[in-house]
Structure formats: structure tokens, C-alpha cells
N, C-alpha and C positions, 0 to 999 in steps of 0.2 A: 685418669688415675696416674699419680706421680710415678714416672720412671718405668712403666711397663715397656720393656724392650729398649730402654734408654737409660743406661746406668748413671750418666751425668745428672739427668733430671732426678733419678732415684736418690742419688747422694744428696742433692739439695733438699728434696722432700724429707728425707730422713733427718737431716740436720735441723730443718725447721721444726719438725715434730718434736724432736728431742730438746731443742732450745725452748720450746713452749712448755715443756714439762718441768723445767728447773725453776723453783721458786727463788726469786732474788735474795730473800732472807737467808736461804740455805747456804749461799756463797758469800754472805757478808755484805750484800747490797741492800739499799733501801727499797722496799717493795710497795710502799704506800703511794699516795698522790695520784696523779692523772697519767698512769701508764697506758699507752694505746695498745700494747701487745701483752699477751699472756706470757709469763715466763721471762726469759732474758732477752734484752735487745741484742741486735747483731754486734754492736760495738762493745757491749759488755762481755759477750762470749769471746770476741776476738781478744779483748784485753786479758781475760782469764786464761786464754790459751797461749798468749804471748805471740800472736800473729797480727798482721796489719788488718784493719777493718776492710780495706779494699780487697785484699786477698780473700778474706772470709766471704765477702759479698759475692765475689766471683765463684767461689766454691758453691754457694747456695744457688746461684743462677746457672750453674753448669758450664761456666766459661773457663774454669780452671780444672785441669785434669791431672791425675796421678800425683796427689799430694804425698809428701815424704812420710816415712814411718814416724818421724819426730812430730810432725804436724798432726797426724792421726792420733798419736798417743796423747798429745796435749789437748786435743779436742775431746777425746774420750774421758780424760781426767776431769776436764771442766764440766762436761755434761753428766758425769757420774755414771757412765755406761758400765753395765755388767759384762761378763765374759762373752756371752752370746752376742750382745750388741756390739762389742768391740770387733768380733770376728765379722759381723755383718758390715760394719763400717769399712773394714779393710777390703771386704769383697766388693762393695760398691765403688771403692776408690781404685779398683783394678789390681789390687795386690794378690787376691786369691780367687780369681775368676776362672771358671771352667767352661768347657763346652757342654752341650746338653745331650749326652749319650742316652741310650735306652737301657732299661733294667731288664735283666733276664732271670727268671726263676729256674734254677737248676733242678734236675730230678732229685739230687741229694737233699737240697733245701726242702723240697716238698715232702720227702720221706721223713725228714726231721720233724717238720710241723705235724705230720700225721701221727708220728710216734708219740708226740706229746698230747695224747688223747685226753688226759685229765686236766689240761690247761687250755683255756681259750687263747688262741694264738692267731695272729695275722701279720702280713708283711705289706709295707707300703713303699712306693717310690717317692721321688722328690716332688711330684705333682699331687701327692696324697691319694693316688689310685691304689686301691687294695688289690694287689697282684697275686697274693697267695694266702691261704688260710687253712685251718683244720676245721673239722665238723663242729666242734664246740665253739670255736671262735666265730664261725659263721652264724651260729644260733644266738650267741650272747649279744653281738653288736648289730642286731636288727635284721638278720636273715640274708647274709651275704650270698649264700648259695643260689638264691633266686633273684636274678637281675631285675625282674618285674617288681619284686617286693622292695628292693633297696638299690639305689644307685651305688656303684662300686667306687666312686670317687668320694672320699670322706667330706671334702669341703662342699661339694655340690649337694650331698646328702644333708649336711647340717643346715645349709642356708636355703635350700629350695624344697626340702621335703618336711612338712609339718610333723611327720611321724618321728623325726629325729629328736624332737623335744620330749616325746614320751620315753624313748630309749635312754636319753641323756637328761636326767633331772637337773644336772648342773650345766645346762646348755650354754649359758653365757661363757663359762670357763672353757668349754670345749670349742666354742666358736672362736674365742680369742686365740687359743692355741693354734687352730687351723690357719687363721689369717697370719699369725706370726711365723708359722712354718712356711707358708707360701711366699711371704715377703723374703725370707732367707733364700729360698730357691730362686725367686725372681732376680735377686742380686747375683747369685752364683751362676745362673744360666740365662743371661739376658737375651740370647738368640733362640730360646725354646719357644717356637710358635704355638705349640699346644698349651704350654703353661700360660703364655700371654692371653690366649683365647679363653682359657678357663677363668683367669682373673677378670677379664673384660666381661664375660658372661655373668659372673657373680656380682660385679659392680653394677651392671645394668638392671639386674633383677632383684637385688637385695639391698635395701637401705642400711640394714644392720651390717652387712659386709662393708659397705662404703664407709660407715662411721668408724668401724674398727680399723680398717685399712688406714684411715686418715690419722690415727694415733701414732703410726710408725712403729708399733710394737713388733719385736722379733722374738721368736721362740725356737729353742732347740729341743729335740726329743730327749726326755730324761726318765725319771722314775717317780713314783708317788702312789697315790690312792685315788680311785675314781668310783663313782656310783653309777650303776646301770640298772635299768628296769627291764625285766623280761615278762611277757604276758602270762607265763605259767609260774615262774620261780619268784616273781615279785621283785622287790628292790634288793640289789646285790651291792655290797661294798667290797671292792676288790683292789688288791695291790697290783701294781704293774711295773714292768721293767722294759726298757727298750734296748735291743741288741743290734749292733750295726754289722751288716754283712759286707765285707770289702768288695769293691768293684773289680771285675775282671777288665783286662785292657779293652778300651773302647766301649765300656759300659758304665753305668752309674750304680752305686751301692744301694742296698735296700735296708730298711729299718724293720726289724721284727719286734712286734709288741706282744709281750707275754703277760697274762693275767693269772692271778692266783688268789685264794682265800685263806684267811687265818685257819690253821688246822683245828678241827673240833668245833668250828663255828657253824651257825645256821647257814652262812653263805657257802661254806665248804660242802655241807650236805646238799644244798641246792645245786651246786656245780656238779656234784656226783650224779644227781638225778638227771640233770641236763645232758651230761656226758653219756649216760646210758641211753637217753632218748635220741641223742644225735647219732650214736652208734647204731641204733635200731633202724633209723630212717636214712642212713647214708646209702 
């Protein structure tokens, strides 16, 4: 896998993947004929970014380190990167790299999650380990409270447990999100041995993980709408928001995922019933 524990290789792999994504016609270049590569050639991207071909080749090969902000901005513009991809590019280039501290769930955070009894809520760290949840959150996303029923790492659950495809009818979207988030974390924490081991494990046991990883996609947690299937409540369409818990010194922050349903909808009624059930069985 490109760049696990080696940010220079990761930078090259990300640039190659993004270069292959850009259609020549989109940037005013002829795309027909006998092109041996998908997307842009190295020399074409170098010309669009205003840097020498030799320097760009050294970047892709991991022989050039710490490119300037100007070079990164030029490459980002030429490749049409979005905000999340720009941040990831800067991280891989060494501009925003962090150590890999551990996450801590404070008693206050757990009390807050428990107090939100009417909302499915859970918190993840940078490895996508689910480190805290409330009863309704555990029930809605596949039975978190029972480690035998469900792996508490979201990526491992998605790619190695067939049951995840029943819980997540939009499995392909959830899988792509998970890989994109792990790629961001791998760039930010290149010395995290546990994260590297997780990525290696998934790449060895899941062809789908390998294929998505090879695209170079990066994803930052945001907000939107997801569909989840529960064995008793059926198919649920829920809105979600991600809240970032700041890191204490020597620790990494957490991401809290909050789900809700449109008031008065069937989904809201189903959540109310599940919340009652979760309260009874807690």
C-alpha cells in the first residue's frame, strides 16, 4: 500500500492517483489519440503547475521533500483539489503533520452522550475506533454494546463483516468514506503503528479496500443524510452531524456523530421506539 508509515511515498501515491483523475480535456489538453496513461501525463501536470518536470518526477518518486506552499497551491489548482484534499496534500508534504497521541473519553463527554438519549450518538478516534456511544447509538449502528456482535472499529466492521452490508444499504458510500478518513489519518500520523497495522490488515483481507485505497480519495467528516437498516425498526433515513471534540495536551481529538430524524416522520417514531427499547435493556 502506498505510503503506510512513509509520507514521501504517500505523497507520490496521492499525486499519481489525483493526476490520473484529471481528464485532459478539462484543462484544455487534447485527450484523444494513443495516451498510455489515464488522466494527465507528468509533464502536463508540471506545466500546468508551473514547475519543472524533473522536480515533479522527484516529488512523485519521494526524492523531493517539503515542497513550498506555493508549489502545493499550484499543484492543488492544477489537480482541481477540494478543501479536504488540499489539507491532505499539505499534511503529506510535511506542513501539517502531527504525532499520534491517544484519545481519551472524559466522564463529562460520556455523560453528554448518555443525556442525548433520544438521539443515536457515538464517538470515534482517528483510527475509526468507536470509543464512546449512548444506548440508542449502539443499537442503531449494528449493536456496538456487544463486542461479539459487532467489531468496534468501523473500518474493520465495514470491510470484514458481511453484516455491515445489511446495516448500511448504501455500503459503497460508507466504505469510501471510511477509506478516505483513514487516508487522512495515515498522512497526519505516519508513525502510528496501530493505524498502519489496521490499514495493512484491511488491504490483505479485502480487495474492495485495496481498490478504494488505490483511488487516493480523502474524506473529512461532515454532515448529511444516511440510511440505516435495523432488524426491528426497518429502514431508517437519518440526518447526521459531526462534532469535533478538541484534544487535550498529549491527546488526539474525537469526532462525535449525532443522528436525528425529521420531526413527525415515520423515522422519528421508529427512533422513539428504539430509544425506549434501548432504555429498557440498558
